[in-house]
C-alpha positions as CSV (number, residue, x, y, z in Angstrom):
1,M,0.0,0.0,0.0
2,R,1.1,3.4,-0.4
3,K,2.9,5.9,1.2
4,M,3.6,9.3,-0.3
5,K,2.5,12.8,0.4
6,S,1.5,14.7,-2.7
7,G,1.0,18.4,-3.4
8,A,3.7,21.0,-2.9
9,K,6.2,18.8,-1.3
10,L,7.2,17.0,-4.5
11,G,10.7,16.3,-3.3
12,W,9.5,14.7,-0.1
13,V,11.3,11.4,0.7
14,F,8.7,8.8,1.4
15,A,7.9,8.4,5.1
16,L,5.5,5.8,6.3
17,F,2.9,7.0,8.7
18,A,3.7,4.7,11.6
19,L,2.8,5.5,15.2
20,T,4.1,3.3,18.0
21,A,3.7,3.0,21.7
22,A,2.0,6.2,22.7
23,V,-1.5,6.8,21.4
24,S,-3.5,10.1,21.3
25,A,-6.0,11.1,23.9
26,Q,-8.9,10.5,21.6
27,E,-7.9,6.9,21.3
28,I,-7.8,6.0,25.0
29,Q,-11.1,7.2,26.3
30,G,-13.6,4.7,27.5
31,Q,-15.0,1.8,25.6
32,K,-18.3,3.5,24.9
33,A,-20.0,6.9,25.2
34,M,-23.7,7.6,24.7
35,S,-24.8,10.9,23.4
36,G,-27.2,12.6,21.1
37,G,-30.1,12.6,23.5
38,A,-30.8,8.8,23.3
39,A,-29.3,5.9,25.1
40,A,-30.1,3.5,22.2
41,I,-31.8,3.1,18.9
42,A,-35.5,2.9,19.6
43,K,-36.1,-0.1,17.3
44,G,-34.3,-3.4,17.2
45,I,-31.7,-4.1,14.5
46,S,-31.6,-7.6,12.9
47,V,-29.9,-8.4,9.6
48,T,-30.5,-11.9,8.4
49,Q,-28.2,-14.0,6.2
50,P,-30.7,-14.0,3.4
51,Q,-30.7,-10.2,3.6
52,L,-26.9,-10.1,3.3
53,N,-27.1,-12.6,0.4
54,N,-29.6,-10.4,-1.5
55,A,-28.0,-7.1,-0.7
56,G,-27.2,-6.2,-4.3
57,N,-30.8,-6.7,-5.4
58,Q,-32.6,-4.2,-3.2
59,T,-32.4,-0.5,-2.8
60,S,-33.3,0.2,0.8
61,D,-30.1,-0.6,2.7
62,W,-26.4,-0.6,2.2
63,L,-25.4,-3.8,4.0
64,H,-21.8,-4.4,2.9
65,T,-18.8,-2.2,2.6
66,N,-18.8,-2.7,-1.1
67,G,-22.5,-3.2,-1.6
68,D,-22.8,-6.9,-1.8
69,Y,-20.7,-10.1,-1.6
70,A,-19.7,-9.6,-5.2
71,Q,-18.3,-6.2,-4.3
72,T,-19.8,-4.5,-7.3
73,R,-20.4,-1.1,-5.5
74,F,-23.5,-0.8,-7.7
75,Y,-26.8,0.6,-6.4
76,K,-29.9,-0.4,-8.4
77,G,-32.0,2.7,-7.5
78,T,-32.8,5.2,-10.2
79,Q,-34.6,8.0,-8.3
80,I,-31.3,10.1,-8.5
81,N,-30.2,9.8,-12.1
82,A,-28.4,11.5,-14.9
83,S,-31.3,13.8,-15.8
84,N,-31.9,15.2,-12.3
85,V,-28.6,14.8,-10.4
86,K,-27.8,18.5,-11.0
87,K,-30.5,19.2,-8.3
88,L,-28.8,17.1,-5.7
89,R,-28.2,19.0,-2.4
90,P,-27.1,18.2,1.2
91,A,-29.8,16.5,3.4
92,F,-27.5,16.8,6.4
93,M,-23.9,17.0,7.5
94,F,-22.9,14.9,10.5
95,Q,-19.7,16.0,12.2
96,T,-17.6,13.6,14.3
97,E,-15.2,14.5,17.1
98,V,-12.3,13.0,15.1
99,R,-10.7,15.3,12.6
100,E,-8.5,12.9,10.7
101,S,-8.3,10.9,7.5
102,M,-11.7,9.4,6.6
103,E,-11.9,6.3,4.4
104,T,-15.1,4.7,5.7
105,A,-18.1,3.2,3.9
106,P,-21.1,3.6,6.1
107,I,-23.5,0.6,6.6
108,V,-27.2,1.5,6.5
109,V,-29.9,-0.7,8.0
110,D,-33.5,0.3,8.1
111,G,-32.9,4.0,8.3
112,V,-29.9,3.8,10.7
113,M,-26.4,4.6,9.5
114,Y,-23.3,3.1,11.1
115,M,-20.0,4.9,10.3
116,T,-16.5,4.7,11.6
117,T,-13.6,7.2,11.9
118,S,-9.9,7.1,12.3
119,F,-8.8,5.7,15.8
120,N,-11.8,3.3,15.8
121,H,-14.8,5.4,16.7
122,V,-18.2,4.1,15.7
123,Y,-21.3,6.3,15.3
124,A,-24.9,5.3,14.9
125,I,-27.0,8.0,13.4
126,D,-30.4,8.6,11.8
127,A,-29.8,8.1,8.1
128,V,-32.4,10.8,7.2
129,T,-31.7,13.6,9.8
130,G,-28.2,12.9,11.1
131,K,-29.4,12.6,14.7
132,E,-26.8,10.7,16.8
133,F,-28.0,7.6,18.6
134,W,-24.8,6.4,20.2
135,H,-21.0,6.7,19.9
136,Y,-18.5,4.0,20.7
137,K,-14.8,4.7,21.3
138,H,-12.5,1.7,21.3
139,K,-10.1,1.5,24.2
140,M,-6.8,1.3,22.4
141,G,-4.0,-0.9,23.8
142,A,-0.7,0.5,24.9
143,F,1.0,-0.3,21.6
144,T,0.0,0.4,18.0
145,T,2.1,0.2,14.8
146,F,0.3,1.0,11.5
147,C,0.9,2.2,8.0
148,C,-0.6,5.0,6.0
149,G,-2.8,6.7,8.7
150,P,-5.0,5.7,11.6
151,N,-7.8,4.8,9.3
152,N,-10.8,2.5,9.6
153,R,-12.9,1.6,6.6
154,G,-16.1,0.5,8.3
155,V,-18.0,-2.1,10.2
156,A,-19.8,-5.3,9.1
157,V,-23.3,-6.2,10.3
158,E,-25.0,-9.5,11.1
159,G,-28.1,-10.1,13.1
160,G,-28.0,-7.4,15.8
161,K,-24.2,-7.1,16.0
162,L,-21.6,-4.9,14.4
163,F,-18.0,-6.0,13.9
164,M,-14.8,-3.8,13.6
165,G,-11.1,-4.4,13.3
166,T,-8.9,-2.1,15.3
167,L,-5.5,-0.4,15.0
168,D,-4.2,-2.5,17.9
169,A,-5.2,-5.6,16.0
170,K,-8.3,-6.7,17.8
171,M,-11.8,-7.6,16.6
172,V,-14.7,-6.2,18.5
173,A,-18.4,-7.0,18.4
174,L,-20.9,-4.3,19.3
175,D,-24.6,-4.3,20.0
176,A,-26.1,-2.5,17.0
177,K,-28.9,-1.1,19.1
178,T,-26.9,0.3,22.0
179,G,-23.3,0.4,21.0
180,Q,-22.4,-1.8,24.0
181,L,-19.3,-4.0,23.6
182,L,-20.3,-7.7,23.4
183,W,-16.9,-9.3,22.9
184,E,-13.3,-8.6,21.9
185,T,-10.6,-10.9,20.7
186,E,-7.0,-10.4,19.6
187,I,-6.4,-10.9,15.9
188,A,-2.6,-10.6,16.1
189,D,0.2,-9.1,18.1
190,P,0.5,-5.3,17.4
191,E,4.1,-5.3,18.8
192,K,5.1,-7.5,15.8
193,G,3.7,-4.9,13.4
194,Y,0.1,-6.1,12.9
195,S,-2.8,-3.7,12.7
196,E,-6.3,-3.4,11.2
197,T,-7.8,-0.7,9.0
198,M,-9.9,-2.8,6.7
199,S,-13.6,-3.5,7.4
200,P,-14.6,-7.1,8.1
201,T,-16.9,-9.3,6.0
202,V,-19.5,-11.4,7.7
203,V,-21.0,-14.5,6.1
204,D,-22.7,-17.6,7.5
205,G,-21.6,-16.9,11.1
206,K,-18.0,-16.2,10.1
207,V,-16.3,-12.8,10.5
208,L,-13.5,-12.6,7.8
209,I,-10.6,-10.2,8.2
210,G,-7.1,-9.9,6.8
211,T,-4.2,-7.9,8.3
212,N,-2.1,-4.8,7.7
213,G,1.6,-4.8,8.3
214,G,3.4,-5.6,5.1
215,E,5.9,-2.8,5.9
216,Y,6.8,-4.3,9.2
217,G,8.0,-7.9,8.5
218,I,4.8,-9.6,9.5
219,R,3.4,-12.9,8.1
220,G,0.1,-12.1,6.4
221,F,-3.2,-13.9,6.7
222,V,-6.9,-14.0,6.4
223,K,-8.8,-15.3,9.5
224,A,-12.3,-16.4,10.2
225,F,-13.9,-15.8,13.6
226,D,-17.1,-17.1,15.0
227,S,-19.5,-14.1,15.0
228,S,-21.3,-15.2,18.2
229,T,-18.2,-15.8,20.4
230,G,-15.1,-14.4,18.6
231,K,-13.5,-17.8,18.6
232,L,-11.0,-18.3,15.8
233,L,-12.3,-20.8,13.2
234,W,-9.5,-20.9,10.6
235,T,-6.4,-19.1,9.3
236,F,-5.1,-18.9,5.8
237,H,-1.5,-17.7,5.8
238,T,-0.7,-15.5,2.7
239,I,2.9,-16.6,3.1
240,P,3.3,-20.4,2.9
241,E,5.9,-22.1,5.1
242,K,7.1,-24.1,2.1
243,G,6.8,-23.2,-1.6
244,H,6.9,-19.4,-1.2
245,E,9.8,-19.4,-3.8
246,G,7.2,-20.2,-6.5
247,V,8.2,-20.9,-10.0
248,W,10.9,-18.3,-10.4
249,A,8.9,-16.2,-12.8
250,E,10.9,-14.0,-15.1
251,N,8.0,-12.0,-16.4
252,D,5.0,-10.2,-14.8
253,A,1.4,-11.2,-15.5
254,T,1.4,-9.0,-18.6
255,G,4.5,-10.8,-20.1
256,R,7.2,-8.1,-19.4
257,N,10.6,-9.1,-18.1
258,M,11.2,-8.0,-14.4
259,K,15.0,-8.1,-14.7
260,R,15.5,-10.6,-11.8
261,D,18.9,-12.2,-11.0
262,I,17.4,-15.6,-10.4
263,A,20.7,-17.4,-10.0
264,A,21.6,-15.1,-7.2
265,E,18.2,-15.5,-5.6
266,K,18.5,-19.3,-5.7
267,A,21.9,-19.2,-4.1
268,Q,20.5,-16.9,-1.3
269,L,17.6,-19.3,-0.8
270,A,19.9,-22.2,-0.4
271,R,21.7,-20.3,2.4
272,D,18.5,-19.3,4.2
273,S,14.8,-20.2,3.7
274,S,13.5,-19.2,7.2
275,F,12.3,-15.7,6.2
276,Y,8.7,-16.8,5.5
277,Q,7.8,-15.6,8.9
278,T,8.7,-12.0,8.1
279,L,7.8,-12.0,4.4
280,G,4.8,-9.6,4.6
281,G,1.8,-10.2,2.5
282,G,-0.9,-8.0,4.2
283,V,-4.5,-8.1,3.1
284,W,-5.8,-4.6,3.1
285,M,-9.4,-4.9,1.7
286,N,-12.5,-7.1,1.9
287,P,-12.7,-10.5,0.2
288,A,-15.4,-11.1,-2.4
289,V,-17.6,-14.1,-1.6
290,D,-19.1,-16.6,-4.1
291,L,-21.8,-18.4,-2.1
292,K,-22.5,-20.9,-4.8
293,T,-19.0,-22.4,-4.8
294,R,-18.3,-21.5,-1.1
295,T,-15.2,-19.6,-2.2
296,I,-13.7,-16.2,-1.1
297,F,-11.4,-14.2,-3.3
298,F,-8.9,-11.6,-2.0
299,V,-5.7,-9.8,-3.0
300,V,-2.5,-9.8,-1.1
301,G,-0.1,-6.9,-0.6
302,N,3.7,-6.4,-0.9
303,P,6.5,-8.5,0.5
304,S,8.8,-7.3,3.4
305,P,11.1,-5.5,3.1
306,D,9.4,-3.5,0.3
307,L,12.4,-2.6,-1.9
308,Y,15.3,-4.7,-0.7
309,G,14.7,-8.0,-2.4
310,A,18.0,-9.7,-1.4
311,E,16.5,-10.6,2.0
312,R,13.7,-12.6,0.4
313,P,14.7,-14.6,-2.7
314,G,12.0,-16.3,-4.8
315,D,8.6,-15.3,-6.1
316,N,7.5,-14.5,-2.5
317,L,4.1,-16.2,-2.7
318,Y,1.3,-15.2,-2.3
319,T,2.3,-11.5,-2.3
320,D,1.0,-9.4,-5.1
321,S,-1.5,-12.1,-5.9
322,L,-5.2,-12.8,-6.3
323,V,-6.0,-15.8,-4.1
324,A,-9.1,-18.1,-3.8
325,V,-9.7,-20.2,-0.7
326,S,-12.6,-22.2,0.8
327,L,-15.1,-20.1,2.8
328,D,-15.7,-23.0,5.1
329,T,-12.1,-24.2,5.9
330,G,-9.7,-21.6,4.5
331,A,-8.2,-24.3,2.3
332,Y,-6.2,-23.0,-0.7
333,K,-7.9,-23.3,-4.1
334,W,-5.8,-21.2,-6.5
335,H,-3.7,-18.1,-6.9
336,S,-2.6,-15.8,-9.7
337,Q,0.5,-13.7,-9.1
338,Y,0.7,-10.3,-10.9
339,I,4.3,-9.4,-9.9
340,A,6.8,-11.9,-8.5
341,H,9.5,-10.8,-6.1
342,D,8.1,-7.3,-6.1
343,V,10.7,-4.6,-5.4
344,W,8.5,-1.6,-6.4
345,D,5.7,-1.8,-3.9
346,L,3.1,-2.3,-6.6
347,D,1.1,-4.7,-4.5
348,S,-2.5,-5.8,-5.0
349,V,-4.8,-3.7,-2.8
350,S,-8.1,-2.8,-4.5
351,P,-10.7,-5.4,-3.6
352,P,-11.7,-7.9,-6.3
353,I,-15.1,-7.9,-7.9
354,L,-17.2,-10.9,-9.0
355,M,-19.0,-10.6,-12.3
356,D,-19.6,-12.6,-15.5
357,V,-17.1,-11.9,-18.2
358,K,-16.3,-13.0,-21.7
359,D,-13.5,-15.6,-22.0
360,K,-11.0,-15.7,-24.8
361,T,-13.6,-17.4,-27.1
362,G,-16.3,-14.8,-26.3
363,K,-18.3,-17.1,-24.0
364,M,-19.7,-15.6,-20.8
365,I,-18.3,-17.3,-17.7
366,P,-18.0,-16.4,-14.0
367,G,-15.1,-14.0,-13.6
368,V,-13.2,-12.0,-11.0
369,I,-11.6,-8.7,-11.8
370,H,-9.0,-6.6,-10.0
371,G,-7.7,-3.0,-10.5
372,G,-3.9,-3.0,-10.0
373,K,-1.4,-0.4,-9.0
374,T,0.2,-1.1,-12.3
375,G,-2.7,0.7,-14.0
376,H,-4.3,-2.4,-15.5
377,V,-7.6,-4.0,-14.8
378,Y,-7.1,-7.8,-14.7
379,V,-9.9,-10.2,-15.7
380,H,-9.7,-13.8,-14.5
381,N,-11.6,-17.0,-14.8
382,R,-13.2,-17.4,-11.4
383,E,-13.0,-21.2,-11.4
384,T,-9.3,-21.6,-12.3
385,G,-7.7,-18.2,-11.7
386,E,-6.5,-18.1,-15.3
387,L,-5.8,-14.5,-16.5
388,I,-8.1,-14.0,-19.4
389,R,-7.0,-10.5,-20.3
390,F,-5.7,-7.3,-18.9
391,S,-6.7,-3.8,-19.8
392,E,-4.7,-1.2,-21.7
393,A,-2.7,1.0,-19.3
394,M,-5.1,3.4,-17.7
395,I,-2.2,5.8,-16.8
396,P,1.3,6.3,-18.1
397,Q,3.9,3.6,-17.6
398,E,7.6,4.2,-17.9
399,N,10.7,2.0,-17.2
400,M,8.7,-1.0,-16.1
401,W,10.6,-2.8,-14.6
402,A,13.5,-0.6,-13.7
403,L,15.2,-2.0,-10.6
404,P,15.7,0.4,-7.6
405,T,19.2,1.7,-7.1
406,A,21.1,3.4,-4.4
407,T,20.9,6.7,-6.2
408,G,17.3,6.2,-7.4
409,A,15.7,4.8,-10.6
410,R,12.7,6.5,-12.2
411,M,9.7,4.2,-12.8
412,L,6.0,4.8,-13.4
413,P,3.3,4.5,-12.3
414,G,5.0,4.7,-8.8
415,A,4.3,3.1,-5.5
416,N,0.9,4.6,-5.0
417,G,-0.5,3.3,-8.3
418,G,-2.4,3.1,-10.6
419,V,-5.3,1.9,-8.5
420,E,-4.4,2.0,-4.8
421,W,-6.8,0.6,-2.1
422,S,-9.6,2.4,-3.9
423,P,-12.4,0.0,-4.7
424,M,-13.7,0.0,-8.2
425,A,-17.4,-0.1,-9.1
426,V,-19.0,-1.9,-12.1
427,N,-22.1,-1.5,-14.2
428,T,-22.6,-4.9,-15.6
429,K,-25.2,-3.7,-18.2
430,L,-22.7,-1.3,-19.7
431,R,-19.9,-3.8,-19.2
432,L,-17.8,-1.1,-17.5
433,A,-15.5,-1.1,-14.5
434,Y,-14.8,2.4,-13.0
435,A,-11.3,2.7,-11.5
436,L,-9.7,5.6,-9.6
437,N,-6.1,6.1,-10.6
438,L,-3.1,8.1,-9.4
439,H,-0.2,9.5,-11.5
440,Q,2.8,10.3,-9.3
441,P,6.2,10.1,-10.9
442,M,8.7,8.5,-8.5
443,T,12.3,7.4,-8.2
444,Y,13.1,4.2,-6.3
445,H,16.1,4.1,-3.9
446,V,17.3,0.8,-2.3
447,E,19.5,0.1,0.7
448,T,20.6,-2.9,2.7
449,A,18.1,-3.5,5.6
450,K,18.0,-6.4,8.0
451,Y,14.8,-7.3,9.9
452,P,14.3,-4.7,12.7
453,G,11.9,-6.7,14.8
454,G,8.4,-5.4,14.2
455,K,9.5,-1.9,13.1
456,L,9.3,-0.1,9.8
457,W,11.2,-2.2,7.2
458,L,11.3,-0.7,3.7
459,G,14.9,-1.4,2.5
460,G,14.9,2.0,0.8
461,A,12.6,4.9,-0.1
462,F,10.4,6.3,-2.7
463,K,10.6,9.9,-3.8
464,V,8.2,11.8,-5.9
465,V,10.0,13.7,-8.7
466,E,10.2,17.4,-7.9
467,G,8.6,19.7,-10.5
468,E,6.6,16.9,-12.2
469,K,2.8,17.2,-12.2
470,Q,0.7,14.7,-10.2
471,W,-2.8,14.1,-11.3
472,G,-5.7,11.6,-11.2
473,R,-7.8,9.7,-13.7
474,L,-11.2,8.0,-13.3
475,A,-11.1,5.4,-16.1
476,A,-14.1,3.4,-17.4
477,V,-12.8,0.1,-18.7
478,N,-14.7,-2.4,-20.8
479,V,-14.1,-5.7,-19.0
480,D,-14.7,-7.8,-22.2
481,T,-12.2,-5.9,-24.4
482,G,-9.8,-4.3,-22.0
483,K,-10.3,-0.9,-23.7
484,M,-11.0,2.3,-22.0
485,A,-14.5,3.6,-22.9
486,W,-13.7,7.0,-21.5
487,K,-11.5,8.7,-19.0
488,F,-12.0,11.8,-16.7
489,D,-8.8,13.5,-15.5
490,T,-8.5,15.4,-12.2
491,E,-6.0,17.9,-10.8
492,Q,-5.0,15.7,-7.9
493,P,-4.3,11.9,-7.6
494,L,-7.4,9.9,-6.8
495,I,-7.8,7.8,-3.7
496,G,-11.1,6.7,-2.2
497,G,-13.9,4.7,-3.8
498,A,-16.3,4.7,-6.7
499,L,-20.1,4.1,-6.7
500,A,-22.1,3.3,-9.8
501,T,-25.9,3.4,-9.9
502,A,-28.7,2.3,-12.2
503,G,-29.4,6.0,-12.8
504,D,-26.4,6.1,-15.2
505,L,-24.2,7.7,-12.6
506,V,-20.7,7.3,-11.2
507,F,-19.9,9.0,-7.9
508,Y,-16.4,9.6,-6.6
509,G,-14.5,12.2,-4.5
510,E,-11.2,14.2,-4.8
511,G,-8.7,15.4,-2.3
512,N,-9.6,19.0,-2.9
513,G,-13.0,18.3,-1.4
514,L,-15.0,17.9,-4.6
515,F,-17.6,15.1,-4.6
516,R,-18.7,14.5,-8.2
517,A,-21.2,12.7,-10.3
518,L,-20.2,11.7,-13.9
519,H,-22.4,10.1,-16.6
520,A,-21.7,6.4,-16.5
521,K,-21.9,6.0,-20.3
522,T,-19.8,9.1,-21.3
523,G,-17.8,10.4,-18.3
524,K,-19.4,13.8,-18.7
525,L,-19.4,15.8,-15.4
526,L,-23.0,16.3,-14.3
527,W,-22.7,17.6,-10.7
528,E,-20.3,18.5,-8.0
529,F,-20.2,19.7,-4.4
530,N,-17.3,20.9,-2.3
531,C,-17.3,19.2,1.1
532,G,-14.6,21.4,2.6
533,A,-12.2,18.6,3.2
534,G,-10.8,15.7,1.2
535,A,-13.5,13.5,-0.2
536,N,-11.5,10.3,0.0
537,A,-13.9,7.8,1.6
538,M,-16.2,5.3,-0.2
539,P,-19.6,6.7,-1.3
540,V,-22.8,4.6,-0.7
541,S,-26.4,5.0,-1.6
542,Y,-29.6,3.9,0.1
543,S,-33.3,4.8,0.5
544,V,-35.6,5.5,3.4
545,K,-39.4,5.7,2.9
546,G,-39.0,5.8,-0.8
547,R,-36.4,8.6,-0.9
548,Q,-32.9,8.0,-2.2
549,Y,-29.8,9.3,-0.5
550,V,-26.1,9.4,-1.3
551,A,-23.5,9.6,1.5
552,M,-19.8,10.5,1.3
553,G,-17.3,10.8,4.1
554,C,-15.1,13.9,3.9
555,G,-12.2,13.8,6.2
556,G,-9.2,13.9,3.9
557,N,-6.4,11.4,3.6
558,T,-3.2,10.9,5.6
559,Q,-1.4,9.0,2.9
560,L,-1.6,11.8,0.3
561,D,-1.9,14.5,2.9
562,F,-5.2,15.8,1.7
563,K,-7.1,18.3,3.8
564,R,-8.5,16.7,7.0
565,G,-12.0,17.1,8.2
566,N,-14.7,15.2,10.2
567,T,-17.9,15.2,8.2
568,M,-20.3,12.7,6.7
569,V,-22.2,14.5,4.1
570,V,-25.5,13.0,2.9
571,F,-27.3,14.2,-0.2
572,T,-30.8,13.9,-1.7
573,L,-33.1,15.6,-4.2
574,P,-35.4,18.4,-3.0
575,K,-39.0,17.4,-2.2
């Protein structure tokens, strides 16, 4: 994942946003706080598994971080559409007490919105008026180590419970009606570099979550916990104990030579193969879930150390890969690696999406797609993992794959992407995937670096190139051809999430505060609103009593140093 300030400080040497030991005052207040004039939500909250299964086929609620188990980020409502979106106006603005990076996607259940902030606060508010029902503050442990800001990307819901991962690597379950803590369990040891910023996914009584920490020499995983008790059910390690050397791939997934010295790597592996325990492989974003085949699909982040590959010979499986495992047991099914032995931090971060796609013969088959930091959208066979096609480059590519040097080697697209953690959205009728891209020219600098014991472990640095323009691009890619249908360029690099709707709209936000709607077919700008702080969260849509709303968190972004704020802005059409 990513790690570079943008804007005026173009010569800034990359510095990871890691905080250890001491935590801020807003982190260590009590485990709960009730406010807003009500001790609890008046009505009971209960979300059934059939409701979660059918989330993408209804328009009342937003029940998953990315809309549904397929992660399409597509809302079927049409009340707000391309012909009337110009009338969209704020319904309310809800301000939190945490003025810091906001990357959340709120969950909406029967007119109640659940949103998170940095430092693991959870708010329950009225989704029509913004009235606060309750406010939970996680009691942080004495030690936290995390990358790229103190973010949290949201809660998951099942029955009457909410689930959240925390910066100190715990899972908490809350009562959705009152905000009371129901149970808490440790996911991993924060002193070893583990943390959680991703939102969990809940399915059939299992709470699924990966881990941050690829910059700290951790061993990545996805874990499943019992939603009733917090008991660990299974673990899939993204770094296998044996076989992590892979097939010694010379080329990346697109067929380009990565300039590896494989003979030297094999000699190093013969001397030491114990490094699998510190090889990285964090999982930053939600898995997609195929209920029919009982399979989950997720992408795995960079190896550790990021740039100094001599410490980790081999392909470094399953880093920089799309992986499929059993929902029920965590057993491995298949993987597809985009970049072997990554020394550019071009890890796989944006969550995969399940949709039917055309195979190489033109036949429609179940597929899974991923937007990469390389600037490609990758299209896979869901059953086998075979790469069917990859899109044309959505942003400029240069010197791929120039190896990092002590003095610095220029390479594009750079460590932030392409497509960072930002989830894509799809419109299956139009056959388009909408991807938020960054363009940040960088040079890569490598240095010898031994494992520092749970501390930041980069093996070098990235530097943006002073004087070169940075910008963003929302690209609409046809998943059946790999061609860009249209592109919309922005003044700043894009990080956040996209939302597509049946009203022929695509919503997204920018670091300058602009929240925008584009025409899904053409990319034409139809509407915009400046939220006053970076619009770098994940937009969602829902309806209450027949009225459609669109919500966007506006709190800026630590990673790219966009303006901080503390507001959830909710929009609707005038009555």
